[in-house]
CHARMM internal coordinates of N, CA and C (Angstrom, degrees):
IC EDIT
DIST 1 N 1 CA 1.4502
DIST 1 CA 1 C 1.4478
ANGL 1 N 1 CA 1 C 110.02
DIST 1 C 2 N 1.3202
ANGL 1 CA 1 C 2 N 118.24
DIHE 1 N 1 CA 1 C 2 N 124.49
DIST 2 N 2 CA 1.5169
ANGL 1 C 2 N 2 CA 121.58
DIHE 1 CA 1 C 2 N 2 CA 179.66
DIST 2 CA 2 C 1.4452
ANGL 2 N 2 CA 2 C 116.97
DIHE 1 C 2 N 2 CA 2 C -91.25
DIST 2 C 3 N 1.3394
ANGL 2 CA 2 C 3 N 118.76
DIHE 2 N 2 CA 2 C 3 N 3.06
DIST 3 N 3 CA 1.4027
ANGL 2 C 3 N 3 CA 121.75
DIHE 2 CA 2 C 3 N 3 CA -178.27
DIST 3 CA 3 C 1.5928
ANGL 3 N 3 CA 3 C 105.33
DIHE 2 C 3 N 3 CA 3 C -105.74
DIST 3 C 4 N 1.3721
ANGL 3 CA 3 C 4 N 116.64
DIHE 3 N 3 CA 3 C 4 N 138.26
DIST 4 N 4 CA 1.4327
ANGL 3 C 4 N 4 CA 122.48
DIHE 3 CA 3 C 4 N 4 CA -177.95
DIST 4 CA 4 C 1.4854
ANGL 4 N 4 CA 4 C 108.90
DIHE 3 C 4 N 4 CA 4 C -129.69
DIST 4 C 5 N 1.3439
ANGL 4 CA 4 C 5 N 116.94
DIHE 4 N 4 CA 4 C 5 N 171.01
DIST 5 N 5 CA 1.4600
ANGL 4 C 5 N 5 CA 122.86
DIHE 4 CA 4 C 5 N 5 CA 174.98
DIST 5 CA 5 C 1.5261
ANGL 5 N 5 CA 5 C 112.75
DIHE 4 C 5 N 5 CA 5 C -60.57
DIST 5 C 6 N 1.3955
ANGL 5 CA 5 C 6 N 117.69
DIHE 5 N 5 CA 5 C 6 N 134.19
DIST 6 N 6 CA 1.4026
ANGL 5 C 6 N 6 CA 120.67
DIHE 5 CA 5 C 6 N 6 CA 179.09
DIST 6 CA 6 C 1.5672
ANGL 6 N 6 CA 6 C 114.62
DIHE 5 C 6 N 6 CA 6 C 96.62
DIST 6 C 7 N 1.3358
ANGL 6 CA 6 C 7 N 115.56
DIHE 6 N 6 CA 6 C 7 N -11.68
DIST 7 N 7 CA 1.4305
ANGL 6 C 7 N 7 CA 117.70
DIHE 6 CA 6 C 7 N 7 CA 177.03
DIST 7 CA 7 C 1.5007
ANGL 7 N 7 CA 7 C 115.16
DIHE 6 C 7 N 7 CA 7 C -73.98
DIST 7 C 8 N 1.3478
ANGL 7 CA 7 C 8 N 118.38
DIHE 7 N 7 CA 7 C 8 N 153.27
DIST 8 N 8 CA 1.4497
ANGL 7 C 8 N 8 CA 119.25
DIHE 7 CA 7 C 8 N 8 CA 178.64
DIST 8 CA 8 C 1.3817
ANGL 8 N 8 CA 8 C 108.86
DIHE 7 C 8 N 8 CA 8 C -99.20
DIST 8 C 9 N 1.3631
ANGL 8 CA 8 C 9 N 120.97
DIHE 8 N 8 CA 8 C 9 N 131.80
DIST 9 N 9 CA 1.4378
ANGL 8 C 9 N 9 CA 128.26
DIHE 8 CA 8 C 9 N 9 CA -173.73
DIST 9 CA 9 C 1.4934
ANGL 9 N 9 CA 9 C 115.83
DIHE 8 C 9 N 9 CA 9 C -127.07
DIST 9 C 10 N 1.2944
ANGL 9 CA 9 C 10 N 116.21
DIHE 9 N 9 CA 9 C 10 N 158.84
DIST 10 N 10 CA 1.4592
ANGL 9 C 10 N 10 CA 122.34
DIHE 9 CA 9 C 10 N 10 CA 175.44
DIST 10 CA 10 C 1.5046
ANGL 10 N 10 CA 10 C 106.07
DIHE 9 C 10 N 10 CA 10 C -119.49
DIST 10 C 11 N 1.3909
ANGL 10 CA 10 C 11 N 118.09
DIHE 10 N 10 CA 10 C 11 N 131.06
DIST 11 N 11 CA 1.4539
ANGL 10 C 11 N 11 CA 122.37
DIHE 10 CA 10 C 11 N 11 CA 175.98
DIST 11 CA 11 C 1.5662
ANGL 11 N 11 CA 11 C 107.58
DIHE 10 C 11 N 11 CA 11 C -79.24
DIST 11 C 12 N 1.3202
ANGL 11 CA 11 C 12 N 114.38
DIHE 11 N 11 CA 11 C 12 N 127.41
DIST 12 N 12 CA 1.4228
ANGL 11 C 12 N 12 CA 119.26
DIHE 11 CA 11 C 12 N 12 CA -177.14
DIST 12 CA 12 C 1.5722
ANGL 12 N 12 CA 12 C 116.59
DIHE 11 C 12 N 12 CA 12 C -103.12
DIST 12 C 13 N 1.3666
ANGL 12 CA 12 C 13 N 119.12
DIHE 12 N 12 CA 12 C 13 N -17.56
DIST 13 N 13 CA 1.4204
ANGL 12 C 13 N 13 CA 124.52
DIHE 12 CA 12 C 13 N 13 CA 175.32
DIST 13 CA 13 C 1.5422
ANGL 13 N 13 CA 13 C 108.76
DIHE 12 C 13 N 13 CA 13 C -142.74
DIST 13 C 14 N 1.3299
ANGL 13 CA 13 C 14 N 108.13
DIHE 13 N 13 CA 13 C 14 N 165.80
DIST 14 N 14 CA 1.4765
ANGL 13 C 14 N 14 CA 113.41
DIHE 13 CA 13 C 14 N 14 CA -177.21
DIST 14 CA 14 C 1.5037
ANGL 14 N 14 CA 14 C 122.32
DIHE 13 C 14 N 14 CA 14 C 98.48
DIST 14 C 15 N 1.3002
ANGL 14 CA 14 C 15 N 121.68
DIHE 14 N 14 CA 14 C 15 N -174.17
DIST 15 N 15 CA 1.4782
ANGL 14 C 15 N 15 CA 122.85
DIHE 14 CA 14 C 15 N 15 CA -177.33
DIST 15 CA 15 C 1.4733
ANGL 15 N 15 CA 15 C 110.86
DIHE 14 C 15 N 15 CA 15 C -72.48
DIST 15 C 16 N 1.3299
ANGL 15 CA 15 C 16 N 119.99
DIHE 15 N 15 CA 15 C 16 N -19.86
DIST 16 N 16 CA 1.5220
ANGL 15 C 16 N 16 CA 119.83
DIHE 15 CA 15 C 16 N 16 CA 179.77
DIST 16 CA 16 C 1.5946
ANGL 16 N 16 CA 16 C 109.84
DIHE 15 C 16 N 16 CA 16 C -107.58
DIST 16 C 17 N 1.3094
ANGL 16 CA 16 C 17 N 119.22
DIHE 16 N 16 CA 16 C 17 N 29.17
DIST 17 N 17 CA 1.3691
ANGL 16 C 17 N 17 CA 123.51
DIHE 16 CA 16 C 17 N 17 CA -179.36
DIST 17 CA 17 C 1.5588
ANGL 17 N 17 CA 17 C 111.22
DIHE 16 C 17 N 17 CA 17 C -55.23
DIST 17 C 18 N 1.3645
ANGL 17 CA 17 C 18 N 115.39
DIHE 17 N 17 CA 17 C 18 N 132.37
DIST 18 N 18 CA 1.4140
ANGL 17 C 18 N 18 CA 120.09
DIHE 17 CA 17 C 18 N 18 CA 179.00
DIST 18 CA 18 C 1.4544
ANGL 18 N 18 CA 18 C 119.94
DIHE 17 C 18 N 18 CA 18 C 90.92
DIST 18 C 19 N 1.3687
ANGL 18 CA 18 C 19 N 112.09
DIHE 18 N 18 CA 18 C 19 N -4.16
DIST 19 N 19 CA 1.5327
ANGL 18 C 19 N 19 CA 121.61
DIHE 18 CA 18 C 19 N 19 CA 179.53
DIST 19 CA 19 C 1.5340
ANGL 19 N 19 CA 19 C 108.44
DIHE 18 C 19 N 19 CA 19 C -86.08
DIST 19 C 20 N 1.2882
ANGL 19 CA 19 C 20 N 114.14
DIHE 19 N 19 CA 19 C 20 N 144.71
DIST 20 N 20 CA 1.4945
ANGL 19 C 20 N 20 CA 120.48
DIHE 19 CA 19 C 20 N 20 CA 177.03
DIST 20 CA 20 C 1.5048
ANGL 20 N 20 CA 20 C 109.40
DIHE 19 C 20 N 20 CA 20 C -107.87
DIST 20 C 21 N 1.2679
ANGL 20 CA 20 C 21 N 116.50
DIHE 20 N 20 CA 20 C 21 N 151.64
DIST 21 N 21 CA 1.4867
ANGL 20 C 21 N 21 CA 120.50
DIHE 20 CA 20 C 21 N 21 CA -177.22
DIST 21 CA 21 C 1.6041
ANGL 21 N 21 CA 21 C 111.54
DIHE 20 C 21 N 21 CA 21 C -164.68
DIST 21 C 22 N 1.3299
ANGL 21 CA 21 C 22 N 110.88
DIHE 21 N 21 CA 21 C 22 N 175.97
DIST 22 N 22 CA 1.5453
ANGL 21 C 22 N 22 CA 117.82
DIHE 21 CA 21 C 22 N 22 CA 176.93
DIST 22 CA 22 C 1.4667
ANGL 22 N 22 CA 22 C 110.05
DIHE 21 C 22 N 22 CA 22 C -115.28
DIST 22 C 23 N 1.3039
ANGL 22 CA 22 C 23 N 115.66
DIHE 22 N 22 CA 22 C 23 N 136.80
DIST 23 N 23 CA 1.4661
ANGL 22 C 23 N 23 CA 120.82
DIHE 22 CA 22 C 23 N 23 CA -178.46
DIST 23 CA 23 C 1.4808
ANGL 23 N 23 CA 23 C 110.42
DIHE 22 C 23 N 23 CA 23 C -67.42
DIST 23 C 24 N 1.4136
ANGL 23 CA 23 C 24 N 116.84
DIHE 23 N 23 CA 23 C 24 N 123.87
DIST 24 N 24 CA 1.4634
ANGL 23 C 24 N 24 CA 122.45
DIHE 23 CA 23 C 24 N 24 CA 179.07
DIST 24 CA 24 C 1.5049
ANGL 24 N 24 CA 24 C 110.67
DIHE 23 C 24 N 24 CA 24 C -89.55
DIST 24 C 25 N 1.3373
ANGL 24 CA 24 C 25 N 118.57
DIHE 24 N 24 CA 24 C 25 N -37.72
DIST 25 N 25 CA 1.4442
ANGL 24 C 25 N 25 CA 126.11
DIHE 24 CA 24 C 25 N 25 CA 178.25
DIST 25 CA 25 C 1.5520
ANGL 25 N 25 CA 25 C 116.04
DIHE 24 C 25 N 25 CA 25 C -158.10
DIST 25 C 26 N 1.3168
ANGL 25 CA 25 C 26 N 114.46
DIHE 25 N 25 CA 25 C 26 N 154.56
DIST 26 N 26 CA 1.4855
ANGL 25 C 26 N 26 CA 118.96
DIHE 25 CA 25 C 26 N 26 CA 175.00
DIST 26 CA 26 C 1.4370
ANGL 26 N 26 CA 26 C 113.85
DIHE 25 C 26 N 26 CA 26 C -119.83
DIST 26 C 27 N 1.2874
ANGL 26 CA 26 C 27 N 115.38
DIHE 26 N 26 CA 26 C 27 N 131.90
DIST 27 N 27 CA 1.4998
ANGL 26 C 27 N 27 CA 123.28
DIHE 26 CA 26 C 27 N 27 CA 177.04
DIST 27 CA 27 C 1.5732
ANGL 27 N 27 CA 27 C 107.79
DIHE 26 C 27 N 27 CA 27 C -106.47
DIST 27 C 28 N 1.3898
ANGL 27 CA 27 C 28 N 116.40
DIHE 27 N 27 CA 27 C 28 N 91.72
DIST 28 N 28 CA 1.4555
ANGL 27 C 28 N 28 CA 121.73
DIHE 27 CA 27 C 28 N 28 CA -171.97
DIST 28 CA 28 C 1.4845
ANGL 28 N 28 CA 28 C 111.19
DIHE 27 C 28 N 28 CA 28 C -64.80
DIST 28 C 29 N 1.3288
ANGL 28 CA 28 C 29 N 115.91
DIHE 28 N 28 CA 28 C 29 N -43.11
DIST 29 N 29 CA 1.4847
ANGL 28 C 29 N 29 CA 121.54
DIHE 28 CA 28 C 29 N 29 CA -174.48
DIST 29 CA 29 C 1.5475
ANGL 29 N 29 CA 29 C 111.02
DIHE 28 C 29 N 29 CA 29 C -62.73
DIST 29 C 30 N 1.2936
ANGL 29 CA 29 C 30 N 120.72
DIHE 29 N 29 CA 29 C 30 N -27.81
DIST 30 N 30 CA 1.4861
ANGL 29 C 30 N 30 CA 125.56
DIHE 29 CA 29 C 30 N 30 CA -179.95
DIST 30 CA 30 C 1.5820
ANGL 30 N 30 CA 30 C 112.32
DIHE 29 C 30 N 30 CA 30 C -107.07
DIST 30 C 31 N 1.3554
ANGL 30 CA 30 C 31 N 120.77
DIHE 30 N 30 CA 30 C 31 N 2.53
DIST 31 N 31 CA 1.3863
ANGL 30 C 31 N 31 CA 128.76
DIHE 30 CA 30 C 31 N 31 CA -175.73
DIST 31 CA 31 C 1.6008
ANGL 31 N 31 CA 31 C 110.38
DIHE 30 C 31 N 31 CA 31 C 49.80
DIST 31 C 32 N 1.2665
ANGL 31 CA 31 C 32 N 117.30
DIHE 31 N 31 CA 31 C 32 N 49.08
DIST 32 N 32 CA 1.3884
ANGL 31 C 32 N 32 CA 124.24
DIHE 31 CA 31 C 32 N 32 CA -176.25
DIST 32 CA 32 C 1.5154
ANGL 32 N 32 CA 32 C 113.17
DIHE 31 C 32 N 32 CA 32 C -125.22
DIST 32 C 33 N 1.3101
ANGL 32 CA 32 C 33 N 120.97
DIHE 32 N 32 CA 32 C 33 N 152.73
DIST 33 N 33 CA 1.5298
ANGL 32 C 33 N 33 CA 118.58
DIHE 32 CA 32 C 33 N 33 CA 176.15
DIST 33 CA 33 C 1.5863
ANGL 33 N 33 CA 33 C 104.68
DIHE 32 C 33 N 33 CA 33 C -133.31
DIST 33 C 34 N 1.3472
ANGL 33 CA 33 C 34 N 112.89
DIHE 33 N 33 CA 33 C 34 N 158.68
DIST 34 N 34 CA 1.4936
ANGL 33 C 34 N 34 CA 118.67
DIHE 33 CA 33 C 34 N 34 CA 176.11
DIST 34 CA 34 C 1.5188
ANGL 34 N 34 CA 34 C 101.23
DIHE 33 C 34 N 34 CA 34 C -116.77
DIST 34 C 35 N 1.3973
ANGL 34 CA 34 C 35 N 112.69
DIHE 34 N 34 CA 34 C 35 N 117.62
DIST 35 N 35 CA 1.4408
ANGL 34 C 35 N 35 CA 121.30
DIHE 34 CA 34 C 35 N 35 CA 173.13
DIST 35 CA 35 C 1.5738
ANGL 35 N 35 CA 35 C 111.09
DIHE 34 C 35 N 35 CA 35 C -103.14
DIST 35 C 36 N 1.3671
ANGL 35 CA 35 C 36 N 111.12
DIHE 35 N 35 CA 35 C 36 N 133.07
DIST 36 N 36 CA 1.4736
ANGL 35 C 36 N 36 CA 121.84
DIHE 35 CA 35 C 36 N 36 CA -177.82
DIST 36 CA 36 C 1.5687
ANGL 36 N 36 CA 36 C 109.53
DIHE 35 C 36 N 36 CA 36 C -57.94
DIST 36 C 37 N 1.3431
ANGL 36 CA 36 C 37 N 118.75
DIHE 36 N 36 CA 36 C 37 N 121.51
DIST 37 N 37 CA 1.4387
ANGL 36 C 37 N 37 CA 124.47
DIHE 36 CA 36 C 37 N 37 CA 176.42
DIST 37 CA 37 C 1.4899
ANGL 37 N 37 CA 37 C 114.65
DIHE 36 C 37 N 37 CA 37 C 83.91
DIST 37 C 38 N 1.3444
ANGL 37 CA 37 C 38 N 119.56
DIHE 37 N 37 CA 37 C 38 N -0.87
DIST 38 N 38 CA 1.4457
ANGL 37 C 38 N 38 CA 121.62
DIHE 37 CA 37 C 38 N 38 CA -175.80
DIST 38 CA 38 C 1.4989
ANGL 38 N 38 CA 38 C 110.74
DIHE 37 C 38 N 38 CA 38 C -111.81
DIST 38 C 39 N 1.3099
ANGL 38 CA 38 C 39 N 120.40
DIHE 38 N 38 CA 38 C 39 N 147.85
DIST 39 N 39 CA 1.4410
ANGL 38 C 39 N 39 CA 124.14
DIHE 38 CA 38 C 39 N 39 CA -176.19
DIST 39 CA 39 C 1.5041
ANGL 39 N 39 CA 39 C 114.34
DIHE 38 C 39 N 39 CA 39 C 55.50
DIST 39 C 40 N 1.2112
ANGL 39 CA 39 C 40 N 119.15
DIHE 39 N 39 CA 39 C 40 N 48.96
DIST 40 N 40 CA 1.5177
ANGL 39 C 40 N 40 CA 124.40
DIHE 39 CA 39 C 40 N 40 CA -177.24
DIST 40 CA 40 C 1.4486
ANGL 40 N 40 CA 40 C 112.58
DIHE 39 C 40 N 40 CA 40 C -74.12
DIST 40 C 41 N 1.2712
ANGL 40 CA 40 C 41 N 121.91
DIHE 40 N 40 CA 40 C 41 N 131.53
DIST 41 N 41 CA 1.4585
ANGL 40 C 41 N 41 CA 131.24
DIHE 40 CA 40 C 41 N 41 CA 177.66
DIST 41 CA 41 C 1.4828
ANGL 41 N 41 CA 41 C 112.99
DIHE 40 C 41 N 41 CA 41 C -122.39
DIST 41 C 42 N 1.2937
ANGL 41 CA 41 C 42 N 117.31
DIHE 41 N 41 CA 41 C 42 N 151.99
DIST 42 N 42 CA 1.4324
ANGL 41 C 42 N 42 CA 120.23
DIHE 41 CA 41 C 42 N 42 CA 175.57
DIST 42 CA 42 C 1.4799
ANGL 42 N 42 CA 42 C 108.81
DIHE 41 C 42 N 42 CA 42 C -91.09
DIST 42 C 43 N 1.3967
ANGL 42 CA 42 C 43 N 115.58
DIHE 42 N 42 CA 42 C 43 N 133.57
DIST 43 N 43 CA 1.5121
ANGL 42 C 43 N 43 CA 118.88
DIHE 42 CA 42 C 43 N 43 CA 177.92
DIST 43 CA 43 C 1.4929
ANGL 43 N 43 CA 43 C 106.45
DIHE 42 C 43 N 43 CA 43 C -129.66
DIST 43 C 44 N 1.2838
ANGL 43 CA 43 C 44 N 114.05
DIHE 43 N 43 CA 43 C 44 N 130.42
DIST 44 N 44 CA 1.4932
ANGL 43 C 44 N 44 CA 128.17
DIHE 43 CA 43 C 44 N 44 CA 177.82
DIST 44 CA 44 C 1.4338
ANGL 44 N 44 CA 44 C 110.71
DIHE 43 C 44 N 44 CA 44 C -77.00
DIST 44 C 45 N 1.3536
ANGL 44 CA 44 C 45 N 117.48
DIHE 44 N 44 CA 44 C 45 N 129.81
DIST 45 N 45 CA 1.4839
ANGL 44 C 45 N 45 CA 117.57
DIHE 44 CA 44 C 45 N 45 CA 174.45
DIST 45 CA 45 C 1.4636
ANGL 45 N 45 CA 45 C 108.64
DIHE 44 C 45 N 45 CA 45 C -117.72
DIST 45 C 46 N 1.3287
ANGL 45 CA 45 C 46 N 115.88
DIHE 45 N 45 CA 45 C 46 N 142.23
DIST 46 N 46 CA 1.4940
ANGL 45 C 46 N 46 CA 119.56
DIHE 45 CA 45 C 46 N 46 CA -177.90
DIST 46 CA 46 C 1.4450
ANGL 46 N 46 CA 46 C 106.34
DIHE 45 C 46 N 46 CA 46 C -90.42
DIST 46 C 47 N 1.3650
ANGL 46 CA 46 C 47 N 116.66
DIHE 46 N 46 CA 46 C 47 N 154.73
DIST 47 N 47 CA 1.4744
ANGL 46 C 47 N 47 CA 120.96
DIHE 46 CA 46 C 47 N 47 CA -177.89
DIST 47 CA 47 C 1.6558
ANGL 47 N 47 CA 47 C 107.39
DIHE 46 C 47 N 47 CA 47 C -67.09
DIST 47 C 48 N 1.3592
ANGL 47 CA 47 C 48 N 117.06
DIHE 47 N 47 CA 47 C 48 N 141.56
DIST 48 N 48 CA 1.4360
ANGL 47 C 48 N 48 CA 122.34
DIHE 47 CA 47 C 48 N 48 CA -178.28
DIST 48 CA 48 C 1.5903
ANGL 48 N 48 CA 48 C 111.01
DIHE 47 C 48 N 48 CA 48 C -83.12
DIST 48 C 49 N 1.3006
ANGL 48 CA 48 C 49 N 112.77
DIHE 48 N 48 CA 48 C 49 N -42.34
DIST 49 N 49 CA 1.5365
ANGL 48 C 49 N 49 CA 118.74
DIHE 48 CA 48 C 49 N 49 CA -176.73
DIST 49 CA 49 C 1.5847
ANGL 49 N 49 CA 49 C 108.56
DIHE 48 C 49 N 49 CA 49 C -116.02
DIST 49 C 50 N 1.2445
ANGL 49 CA 49 C 50 N 113.01
DIHE 49 N 49 CA 49 C 50 N 163.41
DIST 50 N 50 CA 1.4289
ANGL 49 C 50 N 50 CA 116.58
DIHE 49 CA 49 C 50 N 50 CA 179.38
DIST 50 CA 50 C 1.5333
ANGL 50 N 50 CA 50 C 106.34
DIHE 49 C 50 N 50 CA 50 C -74.32
DIST 50 C 51 N 1.3665
ANGL 50 CA 50 C 51 N 120.79
DIHE 50 N 50 CA 50 C 51 N 145.60
DIST 51 N 51 CA 1.2933
ANGL 50 C 51 N 51 CA 125.36
DIHE 50 CA 50 C 51 N 51 CA -177.69
DIST 51 CA 51 C 1.6455
ANGL 51 N 51 CA 51 C 115.30
DIHE 50 C 51 N 51 CA 51 C 84.28
DIST 51 C 52 N 1.3329
ANGL 51 CA 51 C 52 N 115.90
DIHE 51 N 51 CA 51 C 52 N -15.15
DIST 52 N 52 CA 1.4911
ANGL 51 C 52 N 52 CA 122.78
DIHE 51 CA 51 C 52 N 52 CA 171.54
DIST 52 CA 52 C 1.4749
ANGL 52 N 52 CA 52 C 113.14
DIHE 51 C 52 N 52 CA 52 C -81.43
DIST 52 C 53 N 1.2778
ANGL 52 CA 52 C 53 N 121.57
DIHE 52 N 52 CA 52 C 53 N 148.00
DIST 53 N 53 CA 1.4318
ANGL 52 C 53 N 53 CA 128.75
DIHE 52 CA 52 C 53 N 53 CA 179.11
DIST 53 CA 53 C 1.5153
ANGL 53 N 53 CA 53 C 108.70
DIHE 52 C 53 N 53 CA 53 C -90.82
DIST 53 C 54 N 1.3331
ANGL 53 CA 53 C 54 N 111.01
DIHE 53 N 53 CA 53 C 54 N 147.06
DIST 54 N 54 CA 1.5610
ANGL 53 C 54 N 54 CA 114.80
DIHE 53 CA 53 C 54 N 54 CA 175.73
DIST 54 CA 54 C 1.6680
ANGL 54 N 54 CA 54 C 104.50
DIHE 53 C 54 N 54 CA 54 C -83.88
DIST 54 C 55 N 1.3007
ANGL 54 CA 54 C 55 N 109.61
DIHE 54 N 54 CA 54 C 55 N 167.81
DIST 55 N 55 CA 1.4412
ANGL 54 C 55 N 55 CA 111.77
DIHE 54 CA 54 C 55 N 55 CA -173.58
DIST 55 CA 55 C 1.6113
ANGL 55 N 55 CA 55 C 106.74
DIHE 54 C 55 N 55 CA 55 C -140.35
DIST 55 C 56 N 1.3587
ANGL 55 CA 55 C 56 N 115.16
DIHE 55 N 55 CA 55 C 56 N 163.72
DIST 56 N 56 CA 1.5529
ANGL 55 C 56 N 56 CA 125.66
DIHE 55 CA 55 C 56 N 56 CA 169.43
DIST 56 CA 56 C 1.4670
ANGL 56 N 56 CA 56 C 108.86
DIHE 55 C 56 N 56 CA 56 C -105.58
DIST 56 C 57 N 1.2607
ANGL 56 CA 56 C 57 N 117.35
DIHE 56 N 56 CA 56 C 57 N 117.16
DIST 57 N 57 CA 1.3882
ANGL 56 C 57 N 57 CA 121.46
DIHE 56 CA 56 C 57 N 57 CA 172.04
DIST 57 CA 57 C 1.5655
ANGL 57 N 57 CA 57 C 119.21
DIHE 56 C 57 N 57 CA 57 C -107.75
DIST 57 C 58 N 1.3392
ANGL 57 CA 57 C 58 N 119.65
DIHE 57 N 57 CA 57 C 58 N 151.59
DIST 58 N 58 CA 1.4609
ANGL 57 C 58 N 58 CA 123.07
DIHE 57 CA 57 C 58 N 58 CA 178.54
DIST 58 CA 58 C 1.5009
ANGL 58 N 58 CA 58 C 105.49
DIHE 57 C 58 N 58 CA 58 C -94.03
DIST 58 C 59 N 1.1889
ANGL 58 CA 58 C 59 N 119.58
DIHE 58 N 58 CA 58 C 59 N 123.60
DIST 59 N 59 CA 1.5163
ANGL 58 C 59 N 59 CA 127.57
DIHE 58 CA 58 C 59 N 59 CA 175.61
DIST 59 CA 59 C 1.5058
ANGL 59 N 59 CA 59 C 117.57
DIHE 58 C 59 N 59 CA 59 C -123.25
DIST 59 C 60 N 1.3095
ANGL 59 CA 59 C 60 N 119.41
DIHE 59 N 59 CA 59 C 60 N 132.51
DIST 60 N 60 CA 1.4631
ANGL 59 C 60 N 60 CA 123.36
DIHE 59 CA 59 C 60 N 60 CA 178.12
DIST 60 CA 60 C 1.5786
ANGL 60 N 60 CA 60 C 110.06
DIHE 59 C 60 N 60 CA 60 C -73.10
DIST 60 C 61 N 1.2553
ANGL 60 CA 60 C 61 N 114.55
DIHE 60 N 60 CA 60 C 61 N 126.05
DIST 61 N 61 CA 1.4376
ANGL 60 C 61 N 61 CA 118.11
DIHE 60 CA 60 C 61 N 61 CA -175.67
DIST 61 CA 61 C 1.5090
ANGL 61 N 61 CA 61 C 109.71
DIHE 60 C 61 N 61 CA 61 C -108.25
DIST 61 C 62 N 1.3765
ANGL 61 CA 61 C 62 N 119.85
DIHE 61 N 61 CA 61 C 62 N 147.61
DIST 62 N 62 CA 1.4445
ANGL 61 C 62 N 62 CA 122.35
DIHE 61 CA 61 C 62 N 62 CA -175.40
DIST 62 CA 62 C 1.4609
ANGL 62 N 62 CA 62 C 114.96
DIHE 61 C 62 N 62 CA 62 C -63.51
DIST 62 C 63 N 1.4235
ANGL 62 CA 62 C 63 N 116.23
DIHE 62 N 62 CA 62 C 63 N 144.66
DIST 63 N 63 CA 1.4714
ANGL 62 C 63 N 63 CA 118.07
DIHE 62 CA 62 C 63 N 63 CA 173.12
DIST 63 CA 63 C 1.5466
ANGL 63 N 63 CA 63 C 108.10
DIHE 62 C 63 N 63 CA 63 C -126.18
DIST 63 C 64 N 1.2892
ANGL 63 CA 63 C 64 N 113.84
DIHE 63 N 63 CA 63 C 64 N 160.33
DIST 64 N 64 CA 1.5708
ANGL 63 C 64 N 64 CA 115.80
DIHE 63 CA 63 C 64 N 64 CA -175.04
DIST 64 CA 64 C 1.4456
ANGL 64 N 64 CA 64 C 111.18
DIHE 63 C 64 N 64 CA 64 C -69.61
DIST 64 C 65 N 1.3242
ANGL 64 CA 64 C 65 N 118.32
DIHE 64 N 64 CA 64 C 65 N 140.19
DIST 65 N 65 CA 1.3337
ANGL 64 C 65 N 65 CA 125.67
DIHE 64 CA 64 C 65 N 65 CA -171.95
DIST 65 CA 65 C 1.5783
ANGL 65 N 65 CA 65 C 112.46
DIHE 64 C 65 N 65 CA 65 C -64.32
DIST 65 C 66 N 1.3753
ANGL 65 CA 65 C 66 N 118.31
DIHE 65 N 65 CA 65 C 66 N -18.64
DIST 66 N 66 CA 1.4458
ANGL 65 C 66 N 66 CA 120.11
DIHE 65 CA 65 C 66 N 66 CA 178.50
DIST 66 CA 66 C 1.5631
ANGL 66 N 66 CA 66 C 107.89
DIHE 65 C 66 N 66 CA 66 C -80.37
DIST 66 C 67 N 1.2929
ANGL 66 CA 66 C 67 N 118.87
DIHE 66 N 66 CA 66 C 67 N -5.15
DIST 67 N 67 CA 1.4881
ANGL 66 C 67 N 67 CA 118.36
DIHE 66 CA 66 C 67 N 67 CA 176.64
DIST 67 CA 67 C 1.5797
ANGL 67 N 67 CA 67 C 116.42
DIHE 66 C 67 N 67 CA 67 C -97.46
DIST 67 C 68 N 1.4112
ANGL 67 CA 67 C 68 N 112.08
DIHE 67 N 67 CA 67 C 68 N 7.70
DIST 68 N 68 CA 1.4749
ANGL 67 C 68 N 68 CA 120.28
DIHE 67 CA 67 C 68 N 68 CA 178.32
DIST 68 CA 68 C 1.4955
ANGL 68 N 68 CA 68 C 108.55
DIHE 67 C 68 N 68 CA 68 C -120.94
DIST 68 C 69 N 1.3598
ANGL 68 CA 68 C 69 N 117.34
DIHE 68 N 68 CA 68 C 69 N 152.42
DIST 69 N 69 CA 1.4440
ANGL 68 C 69 N 69 CA 118.94
DIHE 68 CA 68 C 69 N 69 CA 171.90
DIST 69 CA 69 C 1.5622
ANGL 69 N 69 CA 69 C 106.61
DIHE 68 C 69 N 69 CA 69 C -127.20
DIST 69 C 70 N 1.2817
ANGL 69 CA 69 C 70 N 116.77
DIHE 69 N 69 CA 69 C 70 N 139.43
DIST 70 N 70 CA 1.4600
ANGL 69 C 70 N 70 CA 120.98
DIHE 69 CA 69 C 70 N 70 CA -178.51
DIST 70 CA 70 C 1.3723
ANGL 70 N 70 CA 70 C 109.61
DIHE 69 C 70 N 70 CA 70 C -75.96
DIST 70 C 71 N 1.4097
ANGL 70 CA 70 C 71 N 120.31
DIHE 70 N 70 CA 70 C 71 N 137.88
DIST 71 N 71 CA 1.4515
ANGL 70 C 71 N 71 CA 129.66
DIHE 70 CA 70 C 71 N 71 CA 171.04
DIST 71 CA 71 C 1.4210
ANGL 71 N 71 CA 71 C 112.47
DIHE 70 C 71 N 71 CA 71 C -99.74
DIST 71 C 72 N 1.3463
ANGL 71 CA 71 C 72 N 116.92
DIHE 71 N 71 CA 71 C 72 N 161.37
DIST 72 N 72 CA 1.4762
ANGL 71 C 72 N 72 CA 120.25
DIHE 71 CA 71 C 72 N 72 CA -179.14
DIST 72 CA 72 C 1.5725
ANGL 72 N 72 CA 72 C 111.04
DIHE 71 C 72 N 72 CA 72 C -76.07
END
COOR INIT
IC SEED 1 N 1 CA 1 C
IC BUILD
């Protein structure tokens, strides 16, 4: 894989086509990358303590490395 953490990439396919971002992490075993601000999904979080409220967080999910193109 020629892409590493910290590289700037352009998404070339999918719902976020045309967006640019920075690689946050690389999952080599699955050929996937996590790009900051791209492929955001809602994740529900349960309350940790009694009396505390649960919340909904936005989390960047991994996308396949073939769907991104490295920028200079």
